[in-house]
N, C-alpha and C positions, 0 to 999 in steps of 0.2 A: 504494500500500500504506500502511496505517496502522501507525504505530510507537507502542508504549506503553513509557514508563519510569515509575518511581516510586521514592520514597524516604520513609522515616519520619523526621520531624524532631521531636526531643524539645524542644518549645517550645509555648507557647500559640498558638492560631490567630491572635490579634491581632498577635503578634510576627512570625509567618511571613508573614502578609498584608502587613504594613508593609514588611518587608525585600524582598518580591517586587516591590512597587510604588513604592518610594522611589528616585529616581534616584541619591541619595547612596549608597545601599546597592548598587544595581545595578552601579555602577562598581567596587565592591569584590569582587563574587562572579562576575560574568558573564564567564567565560573557561573554556575546556576544559582549559587547561594553564598552567603557570607562565610560559611564554614568550609568552603572549598577555594582553591586558588590554582593558578597555572604557574608552575615553578620555572618553566623554560619553554621557549618556542623558537622554531626556525622556519624561514620562508624562502623558497626559491620560486618566485612568481613568474613562471613561464610554462608553456605546454611541455609536459614531461617532467617538470620540476616537482619537488616534494616539499610538503610542509609537515612539521611535527609539533606537538605540544605535549607537555607532561602535566596532567591534572592530579591534584592530591587533596585529600581531606587535610585541613589545617591541624587536626589533632594527630596526624601521622598514621591513622588507622587503615587507610586505603589509598591507592593511587593507580593510575593507568595512563598509558600512552594513547594519543590520538594522532593519526597521520593520514595523509592522502596524497594523491598524485594529480596535478592539474591536467585537465583534458581540454579546457578552453579558457582563454583569457582575452577579454576585450576591455582595454583600459577604461576605467570609470563607468563601465556598463555591465560587465558580466564576468563571473568566475564559475567554472564548473570543475568538479574533481571527483575522483573515485577513491573509495576507501578500500583497504585491504580485503574486506569481506564481500566485495563486489557491489556494495551499495554506492549510489551516486548522489551528489549534491549539486544544486544549481543556486547561485546567489546573483540576484539582479539588483542593480543600482539605478533606479529611475528618478531622474530629476523632476521635481514638481513643486509648485507653490513655495518657493524659497527654501527648499530642502531636498531630501532624498527619501523616497519610499524604497526601503530595502526589503526585498522578497527572497525568502530562502525556502526551497523545496528539497525534500530528501526522502529516500527510501526508508521505510521503517525496518526495525529489526525485531526478532522474535522474543527477546528476553524480557522487555518491558512493554507495558500496555501502550497503545497509541496515545492515550491521554498523558501518560508519564513522559513519553518522548516529546510530544508537542509542548507540554508545559516546561520541560527542562530546556529544550532548545529556545523556546520563547523567552524564558528567564535570562538566558545568556544574551540573546538579542536585545532585550531590554537593558541589561547592564552595559552592553556595547553602546546603545543610543545615549544613555546617561553619561557614559565616559566621553563620547565625542562632544556632546553638548556642553559638558563641564569644561573640557579643554578649550572649546571655542569661547566660552564666557571668560575664562582666564586670559585668553589671548586678547580679547577686547579690553579687559581691564589693564593689561600691560602690553601696549602696542609695540614696545621695543623687543618683546619676546619673539623669538623666531619659531617657537613651537607652542 
């Protein structure tokens, strides 16, 4: 089954794209809840390139790697990738109304319910949006800042 999540982000597409693909940003937003975090991330954003992330419970009780291979990259518009278990993910960046509607669709897996998967991926996307919007607000407060 294919699952779709989306979120409007009140920021320019260049800022959204950069935060989605920069390992330094990814470790700040890539978690479904406050008791999890991403400890490291790598990105080789090109067709055939690989990304990796290490997600861990903050109490050290559990962790796992998340990785994929990029199958399509259209700057500021689209990223598609496959995961090692043959599932695929499509991420669309659609500029509209002074921001970006980010749509992410992905193949479900059999271990967790559809609702758990949708809720978890949506929580991560919500954290991403909050991260980007907060970075943009900080940049507006400090125009001399380059990031």
